All heavy atoms as an XYZ file, in Angstrom:
929
protein
N      24.276     20.209    -43.902
C      23.519     19.197    -43.186
C      23.277     19.635    -41.742
O      22.180     19.466    -41.225
C      24.290     17.871    -43.249
C      23.564     16.740    -42.616
S      22.197     16.255    -43.646
C      22.209     14.545    -43.451
N      24.324     20.191    -41.136
C      24.214     20.637    -39.756
C      23.195     21.774    -39.639
O      22.443     21.850    -38.670
C      25.589     21.099    -39.276
C      25.774     21.102    -37.820
C      27.201     21.470    -37.492
C      27.575     20.982    -36.129
N      28.923     21.381    -35.757
N      23.148     22.634    -40.645
C      22.207     23.752    -40.642
C      20.764     23.272    -40.725
O      19.869     23.876    -40.152
C      22.506     24.718    -41.787
C      23.761     25.528    -41.531
O      24.189     25.663    -40.395
N      24.355     26.041    -42.605
N      20.541     22.195    -41.465
C      19.181     21.644    -41.568
C      18.674     21.186    -40.203
O      17.540     21.436    -39.849
C      19.162     20.460    -42.517
C      18.852     20.819    -43.897
C      18.547     19.580    -44.684
N      18.852     19.852    -46.060
C      19.022     18.946    -46.965
N      18.949     17.670    -46.647
N      19.272     19.274    -48.202
N      19.533     20.474    -39.477
C      19.134     20.003    -38.150
C      18.902     21.174    -37.208
O      17.987     21.162    -36.395
C      20.181     19.045    -37.558
C      20.181     17.701    -38.210
C      21.307     17.214    -38.846
C      19.044     16.909    -38.176
C      21.300     15.967    -39.449
C      19.020     15.657    -38.777
C      20.159     15.183    -39.415
N      19.743     22.182    -37.335
C      19.582     23.362    -36.499
C      18.268     24.065    -36.814
O      17.523     24.446    -35.911
C      20.764     24.318    -36.712
C      20.777     25.583    -35.870
C      20.795     25.233    -34.391
C      21.963     26.444    -36.228
N      17.963     24.213    -38.116
C      16.698     24.840    -38.521
C      15.495     23.999    -38.100
O      14.484     24.527    -37.646
C      16.675     25.078    -40.030
C      17.451     26.277    -40.525
C      17.491     26.296    -42.048
C      16.851     27.556    -40.007
N      15.619     22.686    -38.254
C      14.519     21.810    -37.846
C      14.300     21.904    -36.342
O      13.164     21.983    -35.864
C      14.801     20.370    -38.257
N      15.369     21.893    -35.568
C      15.266     22.011    -34.114
C      14.652     23.337    -33.704
O      13.821     23.412    -32.803
N      15.049     24.401    -34.380
C      14.495     25.726    -34.102
C      13.005     25.760    -34.433
O      12.199     26.284    -33.672
C      15.251     26.790    -34.899
C      14.794     28.228    -34.720
C      14.974     28.650    -33.275
C      15.554     29.147    -35.643
N      12.639     25.159    -35.553
C      11.227     25.115    -35.948
C      10.374     24.364    -34.948
O       9.288     24.811    -34.574
N      10.872     23.221    -34.499
C      10.129     22.415    -33.526
C       9.983     23.172    -32.209
O       8.908     23.204    -31.609
C      10.811     21.041    -33.308
C      10.224     20.326    -32.103
C      10.680     20.191    -34.545
N      11.053     23.811    -31.749
C      10.965     24.531    -30.482
C      10.035     25.739    -30.588
O       9.314     26.060    -29.643
C      12.339     24.940    -29.961
O      13.059     25.642    -30.925
N      10.005     26.404    -31.743
C       9.059     27.508    -31.926
C       7.621     26.999    -31.930
O       6.735     27.609    -31.343
C       9.349     28.262    -33.223
C      10.550     29.191    -33.208
C      10.793     29.761    -34.611
C      10.359     30.309    -32.219
N       7.419     25.878    -32.587
C       6.081     25.294    -32.640
C       5.607     24.900    -31.243
O       4.502     25.239    -30.835
C       6.074     24.072    -33.558
C       4.754     23.327    -33.677
C       3.723     24.203    -34.372
C       4.938     22.037    -34.429
N       6.447     24.205    -30.498
C       6.069     23.788    -29.152
C       5.929     24.980    -28.222
O       5.032     25.020    -27.387
C       7.084     22.790    -28.598
C       7.122     21.433    -29.288
C       8.232     20.571    -28.708
C       5.791     20.734    -29.180
N       6.792     25.929    -28.344
C       6.695     27.134    -27.521
C       5.433     27.911    -27.810
O       4.786     28.454    -26.915
N       5.037     27.958    -29.077
C       3.797     28.642    -29.459
C       2.578     27.959    -28.885
O       1.626     28.607    -28.446
N       2.588     26.641    -28.855
C       1.467     25.900    -28.279
C       1.381     26.109    -26.779
O       0.303     26.233    -26.226
C       1.603     24.407    -28.570
S       1.412     23.989    -30.307
N       2.512     26.131    -26.124
C       2.521     26.265    -24.671
C       2.067     27.642    -24.220
O       1.492     27.793    -23.159
C       3.918     25.976    -24.127
N       2.295     28.646    -25.042
C       1.954     29.996    -24.606
C       0.607     30.477    -25.132
O       0.279     31.640    -24.975
C       3.047     30.969    -25.054
O       3.068     31.039    -26.463
N      -0.161     29.583    -25.751
C      -1.454     30.013    -26.271
C      -2.386     30.374    -25.123
O      -2.377     29.750    -24.069
C      -2.076     28.928    -27.150
O      -2.367     27.808    -26.376
N      -3.193     31.376    -25.343
C      -4.106     31.840    -24.307
C      -5.375     31.011    -24.324
O      -5.783     30.493    -25.351
C      -4.434     33.313    -24.535
C      -3.221     34.196    -24.389
C      -3.589     35.640    -24.566
C      -2.351     36.500    -24.401
N      -2.640     37.904    -24.501
N      -6.027     30.916    -23.170
C      -7.280     30.183    -23.088
C      -8.376     30.959    -23.803
O      -8.443     32.183    -23.713
C      -7.677     29.975    -21.639
C      -6.856     28.953    -20.927
C      -7.396     28.684    -19.535
O      -8.117     29.488    -18.966
N      -7.033     27.550    -18.980
N      -9.227     30.226    -24.485
C     -10.331     30.840    -25.210
C     -11.400     31.363    -24.256
O     -11.945     32.438    -24.455
C     -10.938     29.820    -26.173
C     -12.158     30.249    -26.957
C     -11.815     31.438    -27.860
C     -12.676     29.101    -27.792
N     -11.698     30.595    -23.215
C     -12.776     30.939    -22.296
C     -12.235     31.378    -20.937
O     -11.157     30.982    -20.523
C     -13.704     29.742    -22.075
C     -14.373     29.269    -23.328
C     -14.020     28.063    -23.916
C     -15.365     30.023    -23.933
C     -14.640     27.628    -25.075
C     -15.993     29.593    -25.087
C     -15.621     28.396    -25.654
O     -16.239     27.972    -26.787
N     -13.057     32.130    -20.232
C     -12.730     32.510    -18.865
C     -13.274     31.423    -17.944
O     -14.462     31.126    -17.964
C     -13.358     33.869    -18.522
C     -12.999     34.341    -17.144
C     -11.822     35.032    -16.928
C     -13.817     34.070    -16.057
C     -11.461     35.456    -15.659
C     -13.468     34.488    -14.788
C     -12.296     35.177    -14.601
O     -11.944     35.589    -13.343
N     -12.408     30.833    -17.119
C     -12.806     29.743    -16.234
C     -12.964     30.192    -14.794
O     -13.757     29.609    -14.050
C     -11.801     28.593    -16.322
C     -11.938     27.852    -17.609
C     -11.361     28.175    -18.795
C     -12.758     26.725    -17.855
N     -11.755     27.299    -19.768
C     -12.605     26.392    -19.223
C     -13.588     25.952    -17.064
C     -13.282     25.320    -19.802
C     -14.249     24.881    -17.645
C     -14.095     24.576    -18.998
N     -12.232     31.187    -14.379
C     -12.358     31.679    -13.011
C     -12.166     30.587    -11.981
O     -11.232     29.799    -12.065
N     -13.077     30.501    -11.020
C     -13.000     29.527     -9.929
C     -13.889     28.304    -10.173
O     -14.120     27.522     -9.254
C     -13.418     30.192     -8.608
C     -12.529     31.315     -8.225
N     -12.791     32.625     -8.569
C     -11.362     31.323     -7.546
C     -11.827     33.385     -8.099
N     -10.949     32.624     -7.476
N     -14.380     28.150    -11.381
C     -15.350     27.090    -11.672
C     -14.835     25.702    -11.303
O     -15.511     24.939    -10.606
C     -15.741     27.135    -13.149
C     -16.714     26.073    -13.553
C     -18.058     26.195    -13.241
C     -16.307     24.937    -14.241
C     -18.977     25.223    -13.605
C     -17.202     23.959    -14.608
C     -18.535     24.105    -14.291
O     -19.430     23.133    -14.643
N     -13.645     25.364    -11.770
C     -13.130     24.018    -11.531
C     -12.939     23.759    -10.032
O     -13.235     22.670     -9.546
C     -11.828     23.812    -12.287
C     -12.052     23.786    -13.789
C     -10.767     23.818    -14.581
O      -9.836     24.554    -14.198
O     -10.707     23.093    -15.578
N     -12.458     24.753     -9.318
C     -12.282     24.605     -7.871
C     -13.631     24.445     -7.174
O     -13.773     23.646     -6.252
C     -11.520     25.800     -7.289
C     -11.170     25.641     -5.827
C     -10.226     24.474     -5.560
O      -9.217     24.333     -6.235
N     -10.558     23.649     -4.594
N     -14.642     25.186     -7.636
C     -15.983     25.059     -7.059
C     -16.533     23.658     -7.246
O     -17.125     23.083     -6.321
C     -16.941     26.072     -7.674
C     -16.766     27.456     -7.128
O     -16.163     27.646     -6.082
N     -17.284     28.429     -7.839
N     -16.373     23.107     -8.441
C     -16.873     21.758     -8.717
C     -16.141     20.744     -7.837
O     -16.750     19.857     -7.235
C     -16.722     21.402    -10.211
C     -17.553     22.342    -11.079
C     -17.084     19.943    -10.477
C     -19.037     22.284    -10.802
N     -14.834     20.891     -7.748
C     -14.047     19.995     -6.900
C     -14.526     20.077     -5.454
O     -14.763     19.052     -4.802
C     -12.562     20.354     -7.015
C     -11.667     19.499     -6.151
C     -11.323     18.213     -6.541
C     -11.183     19.981     -4.940
C     -10.518     17.421     -5.750
C     -10.379     19.193     -4.138
C     -10.039     17.913     -4.544
O      -9.247     17.138     -3.749
N     -14.672     21.304     -4.952
C     -15.111     21.497     -3.569
C     -16.524     20.968     -3.346
O     -16.838     20.466     -2.262
C     -15.057     22.975     -3.175
C     -13.635     23.495     -3.050
O     -12.702     22.677     -2.940
O     -13.462     24.726     -3.085
N     -17.353     21.063     -4.350
C     -18.735     20.604     -4.236
C     -18.783     19.110     -3.891
O     -19.649     18.660     -3.144
C     -19.476     20.872     -5.550
C     -20.967     20.679     -5.488
S     -21.784     21.266     -6.987
C     -21.480     19.901     -8.090
N     -17.829     18.361     -4.422
C     -17.801     16.918     -4.170
C     -16.934     16.525     -2.978
O     -17.219     15.540     -2.312
C     -17.326     16.166     -5.417
C     -18.347     16.208     -6.516
C     -18.194     17.052     -7.604
C     -19.490     15.412     -6.451
C     -19.145     17.111     -8.610
C     -20.441     15.469     -7.446
C     -20.270     16.312     -8.526
O     -21.212     16.372     -9.503
N     -15.883     17.280     -2.714
C     -14.961     16.889     -1.650
C     -15.227     17.591     -0.329
O     -14.878     17.053      0.722
C     -13.498     17.149     -2.060
O     -13.327     18.538     -2.331
C     -13.127     16.324     -3.283
N     -15.777     18.791     -0.385
C     -16.055     19.551      0.838
C     -17.370     20.300      0.676
O     -17.390     21.519      0.552
C     -14.917     20.527      1.129
N     -18.487     19.561      0.664
C     -19.786     20.188      0.396
C     -20.137     21.339      1.339
O     -20.814     22.269      0.938
C     -20.786     19.048      0.542
C     -20.011     17.796      0.582
C     -18.599     18.140      0.912
N     -19.661     21.278      2.575
C     -19.957     22.361      3.512
C     -19.257     23.655      3.101
O     -19.730     24.748      3.404
C     -19.558     21.967      4.937
C     -18.104     21.559      5.052
O     -17.614     20.817      4.187
O     -17.448     21.982      6.034
N     -18.155     23.540      2.384
C     -17.413     24.716      1.907
C     -18.027     25.271      0.619
O     -17.974     26.469      0.374
C     -15.954     24.321      1.662
C     -15.080     25.433      1.165
C     -13.662     24.933      0.929
C     -12.800     26.023      0.328
N     -11.463     25.533     -0.017
N     -18.620     24.399     -0.176
C     -19.146     24.788     -1.482
C     -20.671     24.766     -1.483
O     -21.291     24.089     -2.290
C     -18.595     23.873     -2.563
N     -21.278     25.523     -0.601
C     -22.737     25.598     -0.573
C     -23.222     26.292     -1.846
O     -22.450     26.980     -2.525
C     -23.212     26.400      0.648
O     -22.729     27.737      0.535
C     -22.733     25.764      1.943
N     -24.485     26.128     -2.142
C     -25.047     26.777     -3.327
C     -24.888     28.292     -3.243
O     -24.531     28.942     -4.235
C     -26.513     26.394     -3.491
N     -25.117     28.840     -2.067
C     -24.984     30.295     -1.897
C     -23.554     30.765     -2.163
O     -23.333     31.756     -2.849
C     -25.389     30.729     -0.477
C     -26.836     30.528     -0.144
C     -27.142     29.140      0.426
O     -26.211     28.292      0.537
O     -28.307     28.894      0.734
N     -22.577     30.029     -1.623
C     -21.170     30.399     -1.805
C     -20.764     30.286     -3.269
O     -20.056     31.146     -3.799
C     -20.276     29.523     -0.937
N     -21.230     29.223     -3.937
C     -20.892     29.048     -5.350
C     -21.512     30.153     -6.208
O     -20.856     30.668     -7.118
C     -21.364     27.684     -5.851
C     -20.529     26.535     -5.353
C     -20.953     25.255     -6.017
O     -20.826     25.103     -7.226
N     -21.475     24.330     -5.236
N     -22.762     30.495     -5.928
C     -23.419     31.550     -6.699
C     -22.662     32.865     -6.543
O     -22.403     33.566     -7.521
C     -24.899     31.715     -6.282
C     -25.476     33.029     -6.781
C     -25.720     30.546     -6.790
N     -22.288     33.165     -5.318
C     -21.563     34.407     -5.062
C     -20.247     34.453     -5.854
O     -19.928     35.449     -6.503
C     -21.279     34.520     -3.567
C     -20.653     35.823     -3.150
C     -20.472     35.902     -1.648
O     -21.434     35.595     -0.916
O     -19.360     36.267     -1.226
N     -19.519     33.342     -5.822
C     -18.242     33.292     -6.533
C     -18.442     33.293     -8.051
O     -17.695     33.947     -8.781
C     -17.451     32.064     -6.102
C     -15.989     32.182     -6.487
C     -15.107     31.482     -5.502
O     -14.876     32.026     -4.415
O     -14.652     30.377     -5.835
N     -19.459     32.588     -8.529
C     -19.705     32.541     -9.973
C     -20.184     33.888    -10.499
O     -19.833     34.276    -11.611
C     -20.698     31.419    -10.310
C     -20.085     30.041    -10.122
S     -21.188     28.714    -10.619
C     -20.981     28.778    -12.400
N     -20.982     34.592     -9.715
C     -21.401     35.933    -10.144
C     -20.202     36.874    -10.219
O     -20.105     37.687    -11.133
C     -22.472     36.477     -9.204
C     -23.820     35.801     -9.385
C     -24.864     36.220     -8.363
O     -24.497     36.837     -7.328
O     -26.057     35.941     -8.596
N     -19.269     36.737     -9.278
C     -18.045     37.543     -9.325
C     -17.201     37.155    -10.542
O     -16.645     38.032    -11.223
C     -17.245     37.366     -8.041
N     -17.116     35.852    -10.840
C     -16.379     35.400    -12.026
C     -17.031     35.922    -13.303
O     -16.338     36.278    -14.261
C     -16.309     33.868    -12.072
C     -15.254     33.298    -11.158
O     -14.353     34.055    -10.729
O     -15.315     32.081    -10.869
N     -18.351     35.959    -13.312
C     -19.075     36.499    -14.473
C     -18.649     37.942    -14.729
O     -18.378     38.335    -15.865
C     -20.585     36.411    -14.225
C     -21.405     36.983    -15.337
C     -21.715     36.226    -16.446
C     -21.875     38.289    -15.268
C     -22.480     36.762    -17.480
C     -22.630     38.829    -16.289
C     -22.934     38.057    -17.395
N     -18.591     38.732    -13.673
C     -18.187     40.139    -13.805
C     -16.734     40.259    -14.252
O     -16.408     41.116    -15.074
C     -18.401     40.890    -12.488
C     -19.863     41.098    -12.147
C     -20.631     41.859    -13.221
O     -20.077     42.823    -13.793
O     -21.779     41.480    -13.494
N     -15.862     39.400    -13.713
C     -14.455     39.433    -14.122
C     -14.309     39.082    -15.600
O     -13.515     39.694    -16.312
C     -13.634     38.473    -13.267
C     -13.392     38.978    -11.867
C     -12.428     38.035    -11.107
N     -12.704     38.136     -9.698
C     -13.358     37.231     -8.976
N     -13.782     36.116     -9.514
N     -13.576     37.432     -7.696
N     -15.055     38.088    -16.049
C     -14.996     37.685    -17.459
C     -15.474     38.826    -18.350
O     -14.867     39.118    -19.385
C     -15.842     36.437    -17.692
N     -16.549     39.459    -17.934
C     -17.094     40.565    -18.721
C     -16.106     41.718    -18.790
O     -15.888     42.292    -19.854
C     -18.428     41.017    -18.148
C     -19.183     41.950    -19.079
C     -20.553     42.161    -18.610
N     -20.513     42.823    -17.308
C     -21.516     43.484    -16.783
N     -22.645     43.564    -17.435
N     -21.416     44.057    -15.614
N     -15.485     42.045    -17.669
C     -14.537     43.162    -17.669
C     -13.264     42.818    -18.445
O     -12.624     43.708    -18.988
C     -14.199     43.601    -16.245
O     -13.477     42.605    -15.576
N     -12.918     41.529    -18.518
C     -11.749     41.103    -19.287
C     -12.082     40.897    -20.762
O     -11.185     40.681    -21.578
C     -11.175     39.810    -18.698
N     -13.373     40.956    -21.085
C     -13.792     40.760    -22.474
C     -13.646     39.329    -22.954
O     -13.487     39.078    -24.142
N     -13.704     38.364    -22.033
C     -13.568     36.951    -22.389
C     -14.911     36.251    -22.236
O     -15.662     36.530    -21.300
C     -12.540     36.273    -21.493
C     -11.125     36.763    -21.730
C     -10.144     35.850    -21.088
C      -9.587     34.985    -22.168
N      -8.550     34.097    -21.739
N     -15.211     35.325    -23.127
C     -16.463     34.578    -23.002
C     -16.376     33.537    -21.887
O     -15.294     33.058    -21.542
C     -16.608     33.903    -24.368
C     -15.204     33.773    -24.864
C     -14.452     34.954    -24.321
N     -17.527     33.220    -21.324
C     -17.609     32.170    -20.310
C     -17.565     30.812    -20.995
O     -18.029     30.661    -22.131
C     -18.895     32.322    -19.505
C     -18.972     33.597    -18.685
C     -20.391     33.832    -18.214
C     -18.011     33.529    -17.511
N     -17.055     29.839    -20.303
C     -16.901     28.498    -20.878
C     -18.246     27.778    -20.964
O     -19.203     28.151    -20.274
C     -15.911     27.687    -20.040
C     -16.349     27.505    -18.629
N     -17.231     26.532    -18.251
C     -16.043     28.191    -17.509
C     -17.436     26.610    -16.954
N     -16.737     27.614    -16.480
N     -18.309     26.741    -21.797
C     -19.535     25.947    -21.882
C     -19.897     25.364    -20.522
O     -19.041     24.863    -19.801
C     -19.173     24.829    -22.865
C     -18.016     25.346    -23.632
C     -17.273     26.259    -22.713
N     -21.152     25.462    -20.171
C     -21.644     24.909    -18.922
C     -21.683     25.891    -17.766
O     -22.318     25.612    -16.746
N     -21.040     27.036    -17.897
C     -21.014     27.997    -16.800
C     -22.429     28.447    -16.454
O     -22.862     28.349    -15.309
C     -20.151     29.213    -17.169
C     -20.036     30.230    -16.067
C     -18.968     30.192    -15.190
C     -20.992     31.223    -15.899
C     -18.861     31.119    -14.154
C     -20.890     32.156    -14.880
C     -19.826     32.103    -14.002
N     -23.155     28.932    -17.455
C     -24.510     29.431    -17.204
C     -25.448     28.295    -16.786
O     -26.339     28.494    -15.963
C     -25.060     30.147    -18.442
C     -24.372     31.451    -18.741
C     -24.726     32.535    -17.733
O     -25.644     32.422    -16.934
N     -23.969     33.611    -17.771
N     -25.242     27.106    -17.332
C     -26.077     25.967    -16.951
C     -25.873     25.613    -15.481
O     -26.837     25.372    -14.744
C     -25.767     24.763    -17.832
N     -24.630     25.601    -15.041
C     -24.351     25.291    -13.639
C     -24.894     26.388    -12.723
O     -25.476     26.092    -11.676
C     -22.846     25.114    -13.422
C     -22.500     24.675    -12.040
N     -22.746     23.391    -11.583
C     -21.951     25.333    -10.995
C     -22.355     23.287    -10.322
N     -21.872     24.457     -9.943
N     -24.728     27.622    -13.137
C     -25.275     28.732    -12.358
C     -26.798     28.618    -12.264
O     -27.384     28.817    -11.203
C     -24.855     30.071    -12.971
C     -25.215     31.329    -12.201
C     -24.634     31.302    -10.787
C     -24.711     32.559    -12.947
N     -27.432     28.247    -13.367
C     -28.880     28.029    -13.361
C     -29.284     26.918    -12.411
O     -30.285     27.026    -11.689
N     -28.512     25.853    -12.382
C     -28.775     24.743    -11.461
C     -28.690     25.223    -10.010
O     -29.527     24.860     -9.172
C     -27.768     23.621    -11.724
C     -27.759     22.542    -10.684
C     -28.824     21.659    -10.569
C     -26.685     22.399     -9.827
C     -28.817     20.664     -9.609
C     -26.669     21.407     -8.860
C     -27.732     20.531     -8.755
N     -27.693     26.052     -9.718
C     -27.549     26.579     -8.357
C     -28.713     27.492     -7.994
O     -29.242     27.426     -6.884
C     -26.219     27.316     -8.213
C     -24.969     26.452     -8.337
C     -23.729     27.325     -8.408
C     -24.874     25.456     -7.192
N     -29.120     28.345     -8.949
C     -30.283     29.202     -8.711
C     -31.521     28.341     -8.452
O     -32.339     28.660     -7.584
C     -30.539     30.120     -9.899
C     -29.609     31.296    -10.019
C     -29.138     31.693    -11.271
C     -29.207     32.048     -8.921
C     -28.295     32.787    -11.411
C     -28.371     33.136     -9.051
C     -27.918     33.498    -10.299
O     -27.087     34.583    -10.421
N     -31.663     27.265     -9.198
C     -32.788     26.348     -9.014
C     -32.784     25.780     -7.594
O     -33.823     25.721     -6.934
C     -32.724     25.221    -10.053
C     -33.791     24.191     -9.884
C     -35.075     24.427    -10.338
C     -33.517     22.981     -9.268
C     -36.079     23.473    -10.182
C     -34.503     22.021     -9.096
C     -35.790     22.273     -9.564
N     -31.600     25.370     -7.123
C     -31.490     24.830     -5.768
C     -31.895     25.856     -4.718
O     -32.426     25.490     -3.673
C     -30.051     24.377     -5.485
C     -29.662     23.101     -6.153
C     -28.256     22.673     -5.770
O     -27.358     23.497     -5.643
N     -28.072     21.380     -5.584
N     -31.646     27.122     -5.007
C     -31.970     28.188     -4.062
C     -33.408     28.691     -4.209
O     -33.820     29.594     -3.487
C     -30.995     29.357     -4.241
C     -29.533     29.050     -3.915
C     -28.646     30.225     -4.303
C     -29.383     28.709     -2.439
N     -34.152     28.117     -5.160
C     -35.533     28.532     -5.361
C     -35.673     29.811     -6.169
O     -36.751     30.398     -6.202
N     -34.627     30.241     -6.835
C     -34.654     31.458     -7.660
C     -34.915     31.040     -9.108
O     -34.026     31.082     -9.966
C     -33.342     32.221     -7.522
C     -33.076     32.682     -6.110
C     -31.755     33.411     -5.997
C     -31.540     33.885     -4.576
N     -30.285     34.631     -4.442
N     -36.150     30.664     -9.362
C     -36.494     30.052    -10.633
C     -36.385     31.011    -11.818
O     -36.041     30.589    -12.916
C     -37.889     29.429    -10.556
C     -38.009     28.418     -9.448
C     -38.954     28.568     -8.458
C     -37.160     27.332     -9.386
C     -39.066     27.638     -7.426
C     -37.246     26.395     -8.361
C     -38.205     26.557     -7.380
N     -36.674     32.284    -11.613
C     -36.546     33.243    -12.710
C     -35.088     33.413    -13.122
O     -34.771     33.499    -14.313
C     -37.165     34.592    -12.329
C     -36.576     35.171    -11.052
O     -36.149     34.391    -10.173
O     -36.543     36.410    -10.921
N     -34.178     33.439    -12.153
C     -32.753     33.528    -12.471
C     -32.243     32.238    -13.102
O     -31.385     32.267    -13.985
C     -31.941     33.869    -11.216
C     -32.171     35.261    -10.634
C     -31.422     35.423     -9.319
C     -31.760     36.332    -11.624
N     -32.776     31.101    -12.655
C     -32.398     29.816    -13.239
C     -32.788     29.783    -14.714
O     -31.979     29.416    -15.572
C     -33.077     28.675    -12.485
N     -34.005     30.211    -14.996
C     -34.468     30.225    -16.385
C     -33.593     31.141    -17.236
O     -33.205     30.780    -18.344
C     -35.925     30.670    -16.448
C     -36.476     30.687    -17.854
C     -37.894     31.275    -17.895
N     -38.429     31.105    -19.205
C     -39.147     30.066    -19.610
N     -39.407     29.081    -18.776
N     -39.598     29.993    -20.835
N     -33.262     32.311    -16.708
C     -32.426     33.257    -17.449
C     -31.050     32.640    -17.747
O     -30.518     32.798    -18.845
C     -32.279     34.554    -16.668
C     -31.596     35.631    -17.480
C     -31.452     36.943    -16.768
N     -32.599     37.287    -15.943
C     -32.537     38.108    -14.908
N     -31.403     38.653    -14.568
N     -33.615     38.384    -14.212
N     -30.490     31.932    -16.776
C     -29.188     31.295    -16.982
C     -29.264     30.189    -18.030
O     -28.379     30.068    -18.877
C     -28.657     30.725    -15.664
O     -28.327     31.759    -14.786
N     -30.323     29.382    -17.974
C     -30.488     28.322    -18.969
C     -30.655     28.912    -20.372
O     -30.105     28.399    -21.349
C     -31.672     27.418    -18.617
C     -31.496     26.641    -17.338
C     -32.599     26.324    -16.562
C     -30.247     26.230    -16.895
C     -32.465     25.602    -15.384
C     -30.096     25.509    -15.719
C     -31.212     25.192    -14.959
N     -31.413     29.993    -20.474
C     -31.584     30.660    -21.772
C     -30.249     31.221    -22.275
O     -29.943     31.138    -23.459
C     -32.623     31.778    -21.668
C     -34.041     31.314    -21.414
C     -34.696     30.613    -22.596
O     -34.178     30.685    -23.726
O     -35.744     29.982    -22.382
N     -29.452     31.780    -21.368
C     -28.142     32.318    -21.747
C     -27.219     31.216    -22.249
O     -26.454     31.413    -23.193
C     -27.477     33.023    -20.562
O     -28.198     34.164    -20.201
N     -27.282     30.053    -21.613
C     -26.464     28.914    -22.057
C     -26.865     28.496    -23.470
O     -26.005     28.211    -24.307
C     -26.623     27.740    -21.086
C     -25.738     26.556    -21.402
C     -24.284     26.743    -21.031
O     -23.941     27.637    -20.243
O     -23.458     25.957    -21.545
N     -28.169     28.492    -23.742
C     -28.648     28.131    -25.081
C     -28.148     29.110    -26.140
O     -27.756     28.697    -27.222
C     -30.183     28.125    -25.120
C     -30.810     26.905    -24.551
C     -32.314     26.925    -24.500
C     -33.059     27.703    -25.520
N     -34.517     27.556    -25.419
N     -28.163     30.387    -25.823
C     -27.720     31.404    -26.776
C     -26.218     31.267    -27.043
O     -25.773     31.299    -28.187
C     -28.050     32.829    -26.270
C     -27.376     33.885    -27.114
C     -29.558     33.036    -26.245
N     -25.440     31.087    -25.988
C     -23.987     30.999    -26.131
C     -23.545     29.692    -26.781
O     -22.583     29.673    -27.549
C     -23.315     31.153    -24.767
N     -24.256     28.608    -26.489
C     -23.880     27.286    -26.992
C     -25.132     26.566    -27.492
O     -25.755     25.797    -26.748
C     -23.178     26.477    -25.892
C     -21.970     27.169    -25.355
C     -22.028     27.884    -24.169
C     -20.777     27.151    -26.068
C     -20.920     28.553    -23.687
C     -19.669     27.824    -25.599
C     -19.729     28.525    -24.413
N     -25.510     26.816    -28.740
C     -26.749     26.237    -29.280
C     -26.819     24.713    -29.194
O     -27.914     24.155    -29.148
C     -26.746     26.694    -30.747
C     -25.855     27.886    -30.773
C     -24.836     27.673    -29.697
N     -25.673     24.055    -29.128
C     -25.689     22.596    -29.021
C     -26.267     22.129    -27.685
O     -26.581     20.954    -27.520
C     -24.282     22.014    -29.231
C     -23.250     22.455    -28.237
C     -22.532     23.758    -28.578
O     -23.014     24.539    -29.414
O     -21.482     24.001    -27.977
N     -26.438     23.035    -26.730
C     -27.011     22.679    -25.432
C     -28.523     22.865    -25.397
O     -29.139     22.646    -24.355
C     -26.372     23.534    -24.327
O     -26.806     24.883    -24.431
N     -29.129     23.253    -26.497
C     -30.549     23.614    -26.529
C     -31.462     22.512    -26.004
O     -32.352     22.777    -25.193
C     -30.965     24.022    -27.956
O     -30.212     25.176    -28.320
C     -32.444     24.328    -28.037
N     -31.250     21.282    -26.429
C     -32.136     20.186    -26.016
C     -32.100     20.021    -24.496
O     -33.147     19.947    -23.841
C     -31.750     18.867    -26.719
C     -32.530     17.692    -26.144
C     -31.987     18.983    -28.219
N     -30.916     20.007    -23.922
C     -30.790     19.850    -22.477
C     -31.352     21.058    -21.731
O     -32.088     20.900    -20.754
C     -29.328     19.627    -22.094
C     -29.041     19.406    -20.615
C     -29.777     18.171    -20.090
C     -27.547     19.266    -20.387
N     -31.040     22.252    -22.192
C     -31.530     23.456    -21.521
C     -33.051     23.538    -21.599
O     -33.707     23.937    -20.639
C     -30.896     24.719    -22.099
C     -29.392     24.840    -21.872
S     -28.922     24.834    -20.142
C     -28.222     23.202    -19.981
N     -33.618     23.132    -22.724
C     -35.082     23.116    -22.849
C     -35.710     22.144    -21.854
O     -36.779     22.420    -21.307
C     -35.503     22.765    -24.282
C     -35.334     23.929    -25.235
O     -35.165     25.086    -24.775
O     -35.357     23.691    -26.464
N     -35.046     21.023    -21.617
C     -35.555     20.076    -20.610
C     -35.538     20.707    -19.217
O     -36.477     20.539    -18.442
C     -34.715     18.807    -20.605
C     -34.991     17.904    -21.756
C     -34.203     16.633    -21.632
N     -34.271     15.879    -22.872
C     -33.445     14.913    -23.203
N     -32.476     14.564    -22.379
N     -33.586     14.281    -24.339
N     -34.446     21.419    -18.914
C     -34.353     22.081    -17.613
C     -35.436     23.150    -17.463
O     -36.063     23.277    -16.425
C     -32.981     22.706    -17.408
C     -31.856     21.716    -17.238
C     -30.551     22.126    -17.330
C     -32.092     20.377    -16.969
C     -29.498     21.241    -17.159
C     -31.061     19.482    -16.796
C     -29.753     19.913    -16.891
N     -35.647     23.901    -18.529
C     -36.662     24.958    -18.502
C     -38.054     24.345    -18.323
O     -38.887     24.869    -17.583
C     -36.571     25.833    -19.768
C     -35.255     26.645    -19.724
C     -37.784     26.740    -19.901
C     -34.896     27.309    -21.041
N     -38.285     23.223    -18.980
C     -39.575     22.534    -18.842
C     -39.788     22.081    -17.400
O     -40.892     22.154    -16.872
C     -39.640     21.355    -19.802
C     -40.998     20.741    -19.932
C     -41.037     19.712    -21.017
C     -42.446     19.166    -21.152
N     -42.560     18.198    -22.222
N     -38.711     21.631    -16.733
C     -38.819     21.238    -15.323
C     -39.184     22.452    -14.453
O     -39.928     22.312    -13.484
C     -37.500     20.661    -14.830
C     -37.126     19.356    -15.427
C     -37.392     18.268    -14.463
C     -36.874     16.968    -15.072
N     -37.580     15.843    -14.558
N     -38.666     23.621    -14.816
C     -39.003     24.821    -14.069
C     -40.485     25.151    -14.192
O     -41.104     25.635    -13.244
C     -38.191     26.027    -14.590
C     -36.714     26.062    -14.252
C     -36.046     27.186    -15.015
C     -36.517     26.251    -12.761
N     -41.036     24.910    -15.361
C     -42.433     25.226    -15.617
C     -43.373     24.223    -14.972
O     -44.524     24.526    -14.716
C     -42.681     25.303    -17.129
C     -41.927     26.444    -17.783
C     -41.921     26.363    -19.307
O     -42.358     25.329    -19.863
O     -41.450     27.327    -19.923
N     -42.873     23.006    -14.748
C     -43.726     21.941    -14.225
C     -43.683     21.804    -12.774
O     -44.081     22.406    -11.866
């Protein structure tokens, strides 16, 4: 009886330990901090500063062989749009559609706004 409890306890701790040590599927980089700063300290998180940091995160993700998280390319496209770099914005929106097909309707709306 004592062995059963010991085995059950060991099984539970292995299960919980396995969950805690799982690796993230996507590369997040500084994205969450950028979004936070965008709302709390807009002067610190200008579009130019965010683009620079996101482009660096893009390179880090690529060199680490990790995919970018959902919304990364869409947000980057939005920043490019704010800076008047419409060709880069379109490319980012298209990349978001390819990586996450469920975003197609929204990305198509953004692309249509670029054309109009």
